[in-house]
BABATI-108951 format. One record per residue: residue in one letter; x, y, z of N, C-alpha, C in turn. Coordinates in steps of 0.1 Angstrom, whole numbers. Example, Ala and Ser with C-alpha at 12.3 -4.5 7.8 and 13.67 -1.06 7.14 Angstrom:
residues 2
+------+--------+---------+-------+---------+----------+-------+--------+---------+-------+
! type ! n.east ! n.north !  n.up ! ca.east ! ca.north ! ca.up ! c.east ! c.north !  c.up !
+------+--------+---------+-------+---------+----------+-------+--------+---------+-------+
!    A !    132 !     -57 !    78 !     123 !      -45 !    78 !    132 !     -33 !    78 !
!    S !    128 !     -22 !    71 !     137 !      -11 !    71 !    129 !       0 !    79 !
+------+--------+---------+-------+---------+----------+-------+--------+---------+-------+
***
This chain:
residues 267
+------+--------+---------+-------+---------+----------+-------+--------+---------+-------+
! type ! n.east ! n.north !  n.up ! ca.east ! ca.north ! ca.up ! c.east ! c.north !  c.up !
+------+--------+---------+-------+---------+----------+-------+--------+---------+-------+
!    M !    829 !     883 !  2852 !     815 !      879 !  2852 !    806 !     888 !  2844 !
!    K !    809 !     901 !  2847 !     801 !      911 !  2839 !    803 !     910 !  2824 !
!    T !    816 !     907 !  2821 !     820 !      906 !  2806 !    813 !     894 !  2800 !
!    L !    812 !     882 !  2808 !     806 !      870 !  2803 !    791 !     873 !  2801 !
!    Y !    784 !     880 !  2811 !     770 !      883 !  2810 !    767 !     892 !  2798 !
!    A !    776 !     902 !  2796 !     774 !      911 !  2784 !    776 !     903 !  2771 !
!    N !    785 !     894 !  2771 !     787 !      886 !  2758 !    775 !     877 !  2756 !
!    L !    769 !     871 !  2766 !     757 !      863 !  2765 !    745 !     871 !  2759 !
!    L !    744 !     883 !  2765 !     733 !      892 !  2760 !    735 !     896 !  2745 !
!    C !    748 !     899 !  2742 !     751 !      902 !  2728 !    748 !     890 !  2719 !
!    A !    751 !     878 !  2723 !     749 !      866 !  2715 !    734 !     864 !  2713 !
!    V !    726 !     866 !  2724 !     711 !      864 !  2723 !    705 !     874 !  2714 !
!    G !    710 !     887 !  2715 !     705 !      898 !  2706 !    708 !     895 !  2692 !
!    I !    720 !     890 !  2689 !     723 !      887 !  2675 !    714 !     876 !  2669 !
!    Q !    711 !     865 !  2678 !     702 !      854 !  2674 !    688 !     859 !  2671 !
!    L !    683 !     868 !  2680 !     670 !      874 !  2677 !    669 !     882 !  2665 !
!    I !    679 !     890 !  2662 !     680 !      897 !  2649 !    680 !     888 !  2637 !
!    S !    688 !     877 !  2638 !     689 !      868 !  2627 !    675 !     861 !  2625 !
!    I !    668 !     857 !  2636 !     655 !      851 !  2634 !    645 !     860 !  2627 !
!    N !    645 !     873 !  2632 !     636 !      883 !  2626 !    639 !     885 !  2611 !
!    L !    652 !     885 !  2608 !     656 !      887 !  2594 !    651 !     875 !  2585 !
!    C !    653 !     863 !  2591 !     649 !      851 !  2583 !    634 !     850 !  2581 !
!    S !    627 !     854 !  2592 !     612 !      853 !  2591 !    606 !     863 !  2583 !
!    A !    613 !     874 !  2580 !     607 !      885 !  2572 !    606 !     880 !  2557 !
!    Q !    595 !     881 !  2552 !     593 !      876 !  2538 !    598 !     886 !  2528 !
!    A !    605 !     881 !  2518 !     610 !      889 !  2507 !    598 !     894 !  2499 !
!    P !    598 !     906 !  2493 !     587 !      910 !  2485 !    586 !     902 !  2472 !
!    A !    573 !     900 !  2468 !     571 !      893 !  2456 !    577 !     900 !  2444 !
!    P !    583 !     892 !  2434 !     589 !      898 !  2423 !    578 !     906 !  2414 !
!    V !    582 !     917 !  2409 !     573 !      925 !  2400 !    575 !     919 !  2386 !
!    L !    564 !     916 !  2380 !     564 !      910 !  2366 !    569 !     920 !  2356 !
!    K !    575 !     915 !  2345 !     579 !      924 !  2334 !    568 !     923 !  2323 !
!    S !    567 !     933 !  2316 !     558 !      933 !  2304 !    565 !     928 !  2292 !
!    P !    558 !     921 !  2283 !     565 !      917 !  2270 !    570 !     929 !  2263 !
!    S !    581 !     927 !  2256 !     588 !      938 !  2248 !    580 !     942 !  2236 !
!    G !    571 !     934 !  2232 !     563 !      937 !  2220 !    550 !     929 !  2220 !
!    P !    543 !     929 !  2208 !     531 !      921 !  2207 !    533 !     907 !  2209 !
!    V !    524 !     899 !  2215 !     526 !      885 !  2218 !    515 !     877 !  2210 !
!    T !    520 !     867 !  2203 !     512 !      857 !  2196 !    513 !     844 !  2203 !
!    I !    501 !     839 !  2208 !     501 !      826 !  2215 !    501 !     815 !  2205 !
!    D !    513 !     810 !  2202 !     514 !      799 !  2192 !    524 !     788 !  2196 !
!    G !    528 !     788 !  2208 !     537 !      777 !  2213 !    551 !     780 !  2209 !
!    S !    554 !     793 !  2206 !     568 !      797 !  2203 !    573 !     806 !  2214 !
!    N !    586 !     805 !  2217 !     592 !      813 !  2227 !    599 !     825 !  2221 !
!    Q !    596 !     829 !  2209 !     602 !      840 !  2202 !    601 !     853 !  2209 !
!    E !    590 !     855 !  2216 !     588 !      868 !  2223 !    595 !     868 !  2237 !
!    W !    599 !     855 !  2242 !     603 !      854 !  2255 !    618 !     851 !  2257 !
!    G !    625 !     848 !  2245 !     639 !      844 !  2246 !    642 !     830 !  2250 !
!    D !    654 !     826 !  2248 !     658 !      812 !  2251 !    657 !     809 !  2266 !
!    T !    660 !     818 !  2274 !     660 !      816 !  2289 !    648 !     824 !  2294 !
!    L !    640 !     816 !  2301 !     628 !      823 !  2307 !    631 !     830 !  2320 !
!    S !    622 !     838 !  2325 !     625 !      847 !  2336 !    627 !     840 !  2349 !
!    Y !    620 !     829 !  2352 !     620 !      823 !  2365 !    623 !     808 !  2364 !
!    Y !    629 !     803 !  2375 !     632 !      789 !  2376 !    629 !     784 !  2390 !
!    N !    620 !     774 !  2391 !     617 !      767 !  2404 !    627 !     756 !  2406 !
!    A !    637 !     758 !  2414 !     648 !      749 !  2416 !    644 !     735 !  2422 !
!    E !    634 !     735 !  2431 !     629 !      723 !  2437 !    623 !     713 !  2427 !
!    N !    615 !     719 !  2417 !     609 !      711 !  2407 !    615 !     711 !  2394 !
!    K !    625 !     720 !  2392 !     633 !      721 !  2380 !    624 !     725 !  2368 !
!    V !    616 !     736 !  2371 !     606 !      740 !  2361 !    610 !     755 !  2357 !
!    R !    612 !     757 !  2344 !     615 !      770 !  2339 !    602 !     776 !  2333 !
!    Y !    600 !     789 !  2337 !     587 !      795 !  2333 !    589 !     810 !  2333 !
!    T !    579 !     817 !  2327 !     578 !      831 !  2327 !    563 !     834 !  2330 !
!    I !    561 !     844 !  2339 !     548 !      850 !  2341 !    550 !     864 !  2338 !
!    A !    541 !     870 !  2330 !     543 !      884 !  2326 !    529 !     890 !  2324 !
!    N !    528 !     903 !  2323 !     515 !      910 !  2320 !    518 !     923 !  2312 !
!    D !    508 !     926 !  2304 !     507 !      939 !  2298 !    494 !     945 !  2304 !
!    K !    489 !     956 !  2298 !     477 !      963 !  2303 !    465 !     954 !  2301 !
!    D !    465 !     944 !  2293 !     453 !      937 !  2290 !    453 !     922 !  2294 !
!    K !    465 !     916 !  2294 !     465 !      901 !  2296 !    476 !     897 !  2306 !
!    L !    474 !     885 !  2312 !     484 !      878 !  2320 !    489 !     867 !  2312 !
!    Y !    502 !     865 !  2312 !     508 !      854 !  2303 !    516 !     844 !  2312 !
!    L !    515 !     832 !  2307 !     523 !      821 !  2313 !    530 !     814 !  2302 !
!    V !    543 !     811 !  2304 !     551 !      804 !  2294 !    559 !     793 !  2302 !
!    V !    559 !     781 !  2298 !     567 !      770 !  2304 !    575 !     764 !  2293 !
!    K !    588 !     761 !  2296 !     597 !      755 !  2286 !    604 !     743 !  2292 !
!    T !    603 !     731 !  2286 !     609 !      720 !  2292 !    613 !     709 !  2281 !
!    N !    624 !     702 !  2284 !     627 !      690 !  2276 !    629 !     678 !  2286 !
!    D !    623 !     679 !  2298 !     623 !      668 !  2308 !    612 !     659 !  2304 !
!    P !    615 !     646 !  2302 !     605 !      636 !  2298 !    593 !     635 !  2307 !
!    V !    595 !     636 !  2320 !     583 !      635 !  2329 !    574 !     648 !  2327 !
!    Q !    581 !     659 !  2327 !     573 !      672 !  2326 !    566 !     672 !  2312 !
!    E !    572 !     668 !  2302 !     566 !      667 !  2289 !    554 !     658 !  2289 !
!    S !    555 !     646 !  2295 !     544 !      637 !  2295 !    532 !     643 !  2303 !
!    N !    535 !     649 !  2314 !     525 !      654 !  2323 !    517 !     665 !  2315 !
!    I !    524 !     674 !  2308 !     517 !      685 !  2301 !    510 !     680 !  2289 !
!    L !    516 !     671 !  2281 !     510 !      667 !  2268 !    498 !     658 !  2271 !
!    V !    498 !     649 !  2281 !     488 !      639 !  2283 !    477 !     644 !  2293 !
!    E !    481 !     649 !  2305 !     472 !      652 !  2315 !    470 !     667 !  2316 !
!    G !    478 !     675 !  2310 !     476 !      690 !  2310 !    483 !     697 !  2321 !
!    L !    484 !     711 !  2319 !     490 !      720 !  2328 !    479 !     728 !  2335 !
!    T !    479 !     729 !  2348 !     469 !      736 !  2355 !    475 !     749 !  2361 !
!    F !    469 !     761 !  2357 !     474 !      774 !  2361 !    464 !     780 !  2370 !
!    T !    468 !     783 !  2383 !     459 !      788 !  2393 !    463 !     802 !  2397 !
!    I !    453 !     811 !  2399 !     456 !      825 !  2403 !    447 !     828 !  2415 !
!    D !    453 !     834 !  2426 !     445 !      839 !  2437 !    449 !     854 !  2438 !
!    T !    440 !     863 !  2435 !     442 !      877 !  2434 !    444 !     883 !  2448 !
!    K !    441 !     875 !  2459 !     442 !      880 !  2473 !    454 !     875 !  2479 !
!    G !    463 !     868 !  2472 !     476 !      864 !  2477 !    476 !     852 !  2486 !
!    R !    465 !     845 !  2486 !     465 !      832 !  2494 !    468 !     820 !  2486 !
!    K !    468 !     809 !  2491 !     470 !      797 !  2483 !    457 !     790 !  2481 !
!    R !    448 !     796 !  2473 !     435 !      791 !  2470 !    433 !     791 !  2455 !
!    S !    425 !     781 !  2451 !     422 !      779 !  2436 !    411 !     788 !  2433 !
!    S !    413 !     801 !  2432 !     403 !      811 !  2429 !    399 !     811 !  2414 !
!    F !    410 !     812 !  2406 !     408 !      811 !  2391 !    417 !     801 !  2386 !
!    T !    411 !     791 !  2378 !     419 !      780 !  2374 !    417 !     776 !  2359 !
!    T !    427 !     773 !  2352 !     426 !      768 !  2339 !    435 !     755 !  2338 !
!    T !    430 !     745 !  2330 !     438 !      733 !  2327 !    437 !     730 !  2313 !
!    F !    449 !     729 !  2306 !     450 !      726 !  2292 !    462 !     717 !  2290 !
!    P !    461 !     707 !  2281 !     449 !      702 !  2274 !    440 !     694 !  2283 !
!    S !    427 !     694 !  2280 !     418 !      686 !  2288 !    409 !     678 !  2278 !
!    N !    405 !     666 !  2282 !     395 !      658 !  2274 !    381 !     662 !  2277 !
!    G !    379 !     673 !  2284 !     365 !      676 !  2289 !    361 !     667 !  2299 !
!    D !    348 !     662 !  2299 !     344 !      653 !  2309 !    344 !     639 !  2305 !
!    T !    353 !     636 !  2294 !     355 !      623 !  2289 !    368 !     617 !  2294 !
!    P !    368 !     606 !  2302 !     381 !      601 !  2307 !    390 !     598 !  2295 !
!    P !    403 !     601 !  2296 !     412 !      598 !  2285 !    415 !     583 !  2284 !
!    P !    417 !     578 !  2272 !     421 !      564 !  2271 !    435 !     562 !  2276 !
!    F !    439 !     550 !  2279 !     452 !      547 !  2283 !    462 !     551 !  2272 !
!    V !    472 !     558 !  2275 !     483 !      562 !  2266 !    496 !     560 !  2273 !
!    S !    507 !     558 !  2264 !     520 !      557 !  2270 !    525 !     570 !  2274 !
!    K !    536 !     571 !  2282 !     542 !      583 !  2285 !    547 !     590 !  2272 !
!    A !    545 !     603 !  2271 !     550 !      610 !  2260 !    565 !     610 !  2259 !
!    G !    572 !     608 !  2270 !     586 !      608 !  2271 !    592 !     595 !  2264 !
!    D !    583 !     585 !  2262 !     587 !      573 !  2255 !    586 !     574 !  2240 !
!    E !    580 !     585 !  2235 !     577 !      586 !  2221 !    589 !     594 !  2214 !
!    P !    591 !     592 !  2201 !     601 !      600 !  2194 !    596 !     614 !  2193 !
!    L !    605 !     623 !  2190 !     602 !      638 !  2190 !    591 !     641 !  2180 !
!    Q !    591 !     634 !  2168 !     581 !      637 !  2158 !    567 !     634 !  2163 !
!    Q !    566 !     623 !  2170 !     553 !      619 !  2176 !    548 !     629 !  2186 !
!    K !    557 !     633 !  2195 !     554 !      642 !  2205 !    550 !     656 !  2199 !
!    A !    557 !     660 !  2189 !     553 !      672 !  2182 !    539 !     672 !  2176 !
!    L !    536 !     660 !  2171 !     522 !      659 !  2165 !    512 !     659 !  2176 !
!    R !    515 !     653 !  2188 !     506 !      654 !  2199 !    504 !     668 !  2204 !
!    A !    515 !     676 !  2204 !     514 !      690 !  2208 !    505 !     698 !  2198 !
!    K !    508 !     695 !  2185 !     501 !      702 !  2174 !    486 !     700 !  2175 !
!    Y !    482 !     688 !  2177 !     467 !      685 !  2177 !    461 !     687 !  2191 !
!    S !    468 !     692 !  2201 !     462 !      696 !  2213 !    452 !     707 !  2212 !
!    K !    453 !     714 !  2201 !     444 !      725 !  2198 !    430 !     720 !  2196 !
!    L !    428 !     707 !  2194 !     415 !      701 !  2192 !    409 !     697 !  2206 !
!    K !    417 !     699 !  2217 !     412 !      695 !  2230 !    406 !     707 !  2237 !
!    K !    402 !     706 !  2249 !     395 !      716 !  2257 !    403 !     723 !  2267 !
!    I !    398 !     734 !  2272 !     404 !      741 !  2283 !    394 !     740 !  2295 !
!    A !    398 !     733 !  2305 !     390 !      733 !  2317 !    391 !     746 !  2325 !
!    V !    380 !     752 !  2329 !     381 !      765 !  2336 !    372 !     764 !  2349 !
!    S !    376 !     772 !  2359 !     368 !      773 !  2371 !    371 !     786 !  2378 !
!    G !    361 !     792 !  2384 !     362 !      804 !  2391 !    359 !     817 !  2384 !
!    F !    358 !     817 !  2371 !     356 !      829 !  2363 !    341 !     832 !  2363 !
!    R !    337 !     844 !  2368 !     323 !      847 !  2369 !    316 !     848 !  2355 !
!    E !    322 !     853 !  2345 !     316 !      854 !  2332 !    314 !     841 !  2325 !
!    I !    322 !     831 !  2329 !     322 !      818 !  2321 !    313 !     808 !  2327 !
!    N !    303 !     804 !  2320 !     293 !      795 !  2325 !    295 !     781 !  2321 !
!    E !    305 !     778 !  2313 !     309 !      765 !  2309 !    320 !     760 !  2317 !
!    D !    321 !     747 !  2319 !     333 !      741 !  2326 !    345 !     738 !  2316 !
!    Y !    342 !     737 !  2303 !     352 !      735 !  2293 !    350 !     744 !  2281 !
!    L !    361 !     749 !  2277 !     361 !      758 !  2265 !    369 !     752 !  2254 !
!    T !    366 !     756 !  2242 !     375 !      753 !  2230 !    386 !     763 !  2230 !
!    T !    397 !     760 !  2222 !     408 !      769 !  2221 !    405 !     781 !  2213 !
!    S !    393 !     781 !  2207 !     388 !      793 !  2199 !    377 !     800 !  2206 !
!    N !    377 !     800 !  2220 !     366 !      805 !  2228 !    365 !     820 !  2226 !
!    T !    353 !     825 !  2230 !     351 !      840 !  2229 !    355 !     848 !  2241 !
!    Y !    360 !     841 !  2251 !     364 !      848 !  2264 !    378 !     854 !  2263 !
!    G !    386 !     850 !  2253 !     399 !      856 !  2252 !    410 !     848 !  2258 !
!    I !    406 !     836 !  2264 !     417 !      827 !  2270 !    423 !     820 !  2258 !
!    Q !    436 !     821 !  2257 !     444 !      815 !  2246 !    455 !     806 !  2251 !
!    V !    456 !     794 !  2245 !     466 !      785 !  2249 !    472 !     778 !  2236 !
!    A !    485 !     774 !  2237 !     491 !      767 !  2225 !    503 !     760 !  2230 !
!    M !    507 !     749 !  2223 !     519 !      742 !  2226 !    526 !     738 !  2213 !
!    A !    539 !     738 !  2214 !     547 !      734 !  2202 !    561 !     730 !  2206 !
!    Y !    568 !     724 !  2198 !     583 !      721 !  2200 !    591 !     730 !  2192 !
!    D !    602 !     735 !  2198 !     612 !      743 !  2191 !    622 !     734 !  2184 !
!    D !    631 !     741 !  2177 !     641 !      733 !  2169 !    651 !     725 !  2177 !
!    Q !    652 !     728 !  2190 !     661 !      721 !  2199 !    654 !     710 !  2207 !
!    G !    641 !     708 !  2204 !     634 !      697 !  2211 !    628 !     701 !  2224 !
!    Y !    626 !     714 !  2227 !     620 !      718 !  2239 !    605 !     720 !  2236 !
!    L !    597 !     716 !  2246 !     582 !      718 !  2246 !    580 !     732 !  2251 !
!    I !    573 !     740 !  2244 !     569 !      754 !  2248 !    554 !     754 !  2250 !
!    Y !    550 !     758 !  2262 !     536 !      760 !  2266 !    533 !     775 !  2268 !
!    E !    523 !     780 !  2261 !     520 !      794 !  2262 !    505 !     796 !  2265 !
!    E !    502 !     806 !  2274 !     489 !      808 !  2278 !    487 !     823 !  2280 !
!    A !    475 !     829 !  2277 !     472 !      842 !  2279 !    457 !     843 !  2284 !
!    I !    455 !     851 !  2295 !     442 !      852 !  2301 !    440 !     867 !  2303 !
!    P !    428 !     872 !  2297 !     425 !      886 !  2299 !    424 !     890 !  2314 !
!    L !    431 !     901 !  2318 !     431 !      905 !  2332 !    417 !     909 !  2337 !
!    E !    408 !     913 !  2328 !     395 !      917 !  2332 !    387 !     905 !  2338 !
!    L !    391 !     893 !  2334 !     384 !      881 !  2339 !    386 !     879 !  2354 !
!    F !    397 !     885 !  2359 !     400 !      883 !  2373 !    393 !     894 !  2382 !
!    H !    386 !     904 !  2375 !     380 !      914 !  2383 !    390 !     920 !  2393 !
!    P !    401 !     925 !  2389 !     412 !      929 !  2398 !    408 !     941 !  2407 !
!    G !    402 !     951 !  2402 !     398 !      963 !  2410 !    410 !     968 !  2417 !
!    D !    409 !     971 !  2430 !     420 !      976 !  2438 !    431 !     966 !  2440 !
!    L !    427 !     953 !  2438 !     437 !      942 !  2440 !    448 !     942 !  2430 !
!    I !    446 !     950 !  2420 !     457 !      950 !  2409 !    470 !     955 !  2415 !
!    K !    469 !     962 !  2426 !     481 !      968 !  2433 !    487 !     958 !  2443 !
!    S !    480 !     947 !  2446 !     484 !      938 !  2457 !    492 !     927 !  2451 !
!    E !    498 !     919 !  2460 !     505 !      907 !  2456 !    495 !     896 !  2453 !
!    W !    497 !     889 !  2441 !     489 !      878 !  2437 !    496 !     865 !  2440 !
!    S !    489 !     854 !  2443 !     495 !      841 !  2444 !    492 !     833 !  2431 !
!    F !    501 !     824 !  2428 !     499 !      815 !  2416 !    504 !     801 !  2419 !
!    N !    498 !     792 !  2412 !     502 !      778 !  2413 !    504 !     773 !  2399 !
!    I !    515 !     766 !  2396 !     517 !      759 !  2383 !    517 !     744 !  2387 !
!    K !    509 !     736 !  2380 !     508 !      722 !  2383 !    509 !     714 !  2370 !
!    L !    519 !     705 !  2369 !     520 !      696 !  2357 !    514 !     683 !  2362 !
!    N !    502 !     680 !  2357 !     494 !      669 !  2363 !    500 !     656 !  2359 !
!    G !    502 !     647 !  2369 !     508 !      634 !  2367 !    499 !     625 !  2360 !
!    L !    505 !     616 !  2352 !     498 !      606 !  2344 !    492 !     595 !  2354 !
!    E !    479 !     592 !  2351 !     472 !      582 !  2360 !    468 !     570 !  2351 !
!    K !    469 !     558 !  2357 !     464 !      547 !  2351 !    449 !     548 !  2351 !
!    P !    442 !     544 !  2340 !     428 !      545 !  2339 !    421 !     535 !  2349 !
!    A !    409 !     540 !  2353 !     402 !      531 !  2362 !    398 !     518 !  2355 !
!    A !    394 !     508 !  2362 !     391 !      495 !  2356 !    380 !     495 !  2346 !
!    N !    370 !     505 !  2348 !     359 !      505 !  2339 !    360 !     517 !  2329 !
!    A !    372 !     523 !  2329 !     374 !      535 !  2320 !    376 !     530 !  2306 !
!    P !    372 !     538 !  2296 !     374 !      535 !  2282 !    389 !     534 !  2279 !
!    G !    393 !     523 !  2273 !     407 !      521 !  2269 !    414 !     512 !  2279 !
!    S !    408 !     509 !  2290 !     415 !      500 !  2300 !    411 !     486 !  2296 !
!    D !    420 !     476 !  2300 !     417 !      462 !  2297 !    405 !     457 !  2303 !
!    L !    400 !     463 !  2314 !     389 !      457 !  2321 !    376 !     465 !  2319 !
!    A !    376 !     474 !  2308 !     365 !      482 !  2305 !    353 !     473 !  2302 !
!    S !    342 !     477 !  2307 !     329 !      469 !  2304 !    325 !     472 !  2290 !
!    T !    320 !     461 !  2283 !     316 !      462 !  2269 !    302 !     469 !  2268 !
!    S !    295 !     470 !  2280 !     282 !      476 !  2279 !    281 !     488 !  2289 !
!    S !    292 !     495 !  2291 !     292 !      506 !  2300 !    284 !     517 !  2294 !
!    S !    278 !     525 !  2303 !     271 !      537 !  2299 !    277 !     549 !  2306 !
!    S !    277 !     560 !  2300 !     283 !      572 !  2306 !    272 !     581 !  2312 !
!    S !    276 !     588 !  2322 !     267 !      597 !  2329 !    275 !     609 !  2334 !
!    R !    269 !     621 !  2334 !     275 !      633 !  2339 !    271 !     635 !  2353 !
!    G !    281 !     640 !  2361 !     279 !      643 !  2375 !    269 !     655 !  2376 !
!    G !    261 !     655 !  2386 !     251 !      665 !  2387 !    255 !     677 !  2395 !
!    G !    268 !     678 !  2399 !     273 !      688 !  2409 !    265 !     701 !  2408 !
!    S !    260 !     705 !  2419 !     252 !      718 !  2420 !    261 !     730 !  2419 !
!    R !    256 !     741 !  2414 !     263 !      753 !  2413 !    257 !     763 !  2424 !
!    G !    251 !     757 !  2434 !     244 !      765 !  2444 !    253 !     776 !  2450 !
!    G !    247 !     787 !  2455 !     254 !      798 !  2462 !    261 !     807 !  2452 !
!    G !    259 !     805 !  2439 !     265 !      814 !  2429 !    279 !     810 !  2425 !
!    G !    284 !     800 !  2432 !     298 !      796 !  2429 !    298 !     785 !  2418 !
!    R !    310 !     783 !  2412 !     311 !      773 !  2401 !    316 !     761 !  2407 !
!    K !    311 !     749 !  2402 !     316 !      737 !  2408 !    331 !     735 !  2404 !
!    P !    339 !     729 !  2413 !     353 !      727 !  2410 !    355 !     717 !  2399 !
!    I !    365 !     719 !  2391 !     369 !      709 !  2380 !    375 !     697 !  2386 !
!    V !    370 !     685 !  2384 !     376 !      673 !  2388 !    381 !     665 !  2376 !
!    D !    394 !     664 !  2374 !     399 !      657 !  2363 !    396 !     642 !  2364 !
!    A !    392 !     636 !  2352 !     389 !      622 !  2352 !    400 !     613 !  2357 !
!    S !    412 !     618 !  2355 !     424 !      610 !  2359 !    424 !     608 !  2374 !
!    T !    418 !     617 !  2382 !     419 !      615 !  2397 !    410 !     604 !  2401 !
!    Q !    402 !     598 !  2393 !     393 !      587 !  2396 !    399 !     574 !  2392 !
!    S !    411 !     574 !  2388 !     417 !      562 !  2383 !    426 !     555 !  2393 !
!    G !    434 !     546 !  2389 !     442 !      538 !  2398 !    454 !     545 !  2404 !
!    S !    466 !     542 !  2399 !     478 !      548 !  2405 !    485 !     556 !  2395 !
!    Q !    494 !     565 !  2400 !     501 !      574 !  2391 !    512 !     567 !  2383 !
!    I !    514 !     571 !  2371 !     525 !      566 !  2363 !    537 !     576 !  2364 !
!    T !    534 !     589 !  2364 !     544 !      599 !  2366 !    539 !     608 !  2378 !
!    P !    548 !     614 !  2385 !     543 !      622 !  2397 !    538 !     636 !  2392 !
!    T !    529 !     641 !  2400 !     524 !      655 !  2397 !    535 !     664 !  2402 !
!    I !    537 !     675 !  2395 !     547 !      685 !  2398 !    540 !     698 !  2400 !
!    D !    540 !     704 !  2412 !     534 !      717 !  2413 !    540 !     725 !  2424 !
!    F !    538 !     738 !  2423 !     544 !      748 !  2433 !    537 !     761 !  2433 !
!    W !    537 !     768 !  2444 !     531 !      781 !  2446 !    541 !     792 !  2446 !
!    G !    537 !     804 !  2442 !     546 !      815 !  2443 !    537 !     828 !  2443 !
!    K !    544 !     839 !  2444 !     537 !      852 !  2444 !    543 !     862 !  2434 !
!    F !    535 !     871 !  2430 !     541 !      882 !  2421 !    532 !     895 !  2423 !
!    S !    538 !     906 !  2418 !     531 !      918 !  2417 !    530 !     921 !  2402 !
!    L !    519 !     926 !  2398 !     517 !      929 !  2384 !    526 !     941 !  2379 !
!    A !    531 !     940 !  2367 !     539 !      951 !  2361 !    529 !     963 !  2360 !
!    K !    535 !     975 !  2363 !     527 !      987 !  2361 !    527 !     991 !  2347 !
!    T !    515 !     990 !  2340 !     514 !      994 !  2326 !    504 !    1005 !  2324 !
!    L !    506 !    1012 !  2313 !     497 !     1023 !  2310 !    484 !    1018 !  2304 !
+------+--------+---------+-------+---------+----------+-------+--------+---------+-------+
***
């Protein structure tokens, strides 16, 4: 009887230890610094053929890295849905320097600004040459931004004065390469530079245009456009609302996931 009781206690103890081990969170990965100078041009030359991280659930390959001045994001894909989402509706990159899952600092590129996009086919249905042209001319589109104290605009050009850089291009093997760089000073890191940061990568799903949106079959011939008056009260910036979210149903699913990292220690 004593032996049975001892065995039960041992089994319970092992279970408790296993639960504690499983519940303990693994430390966030420490980012690596680029091996040399980085040019944001839609090339993975600085990052190699295999990127540092892979989100298995969403099958997204990416690299997040930093040097002493900038935070970098690189995404590489030849998945038709992922390509369509990035090329047409844009990639949204979110950072929370306090390690929560909040949209503290956000960029979305490419963006049509506050003009709803016309209806377009999925980029995955296009030949590579057409997709490459779409990526090339994305530099004429805008970067939607939110949460940055110094930036008073909701949309920036790709040649903005704040140092946010983005570019897309296709490599020789037909992979779409998305590159982005954001100056670290825009995050006002302070002491938080030593903390774990949270990030979100979102490949925005294609949406059917609303019935009265430009390019839809039911668009009004005498429609007039108006801008939302969203207040910036309280010193905060109004959240970016993509025009696509006001449309009908999704053509491709939105792909997004959260993660954490610690910045690379740089001089």
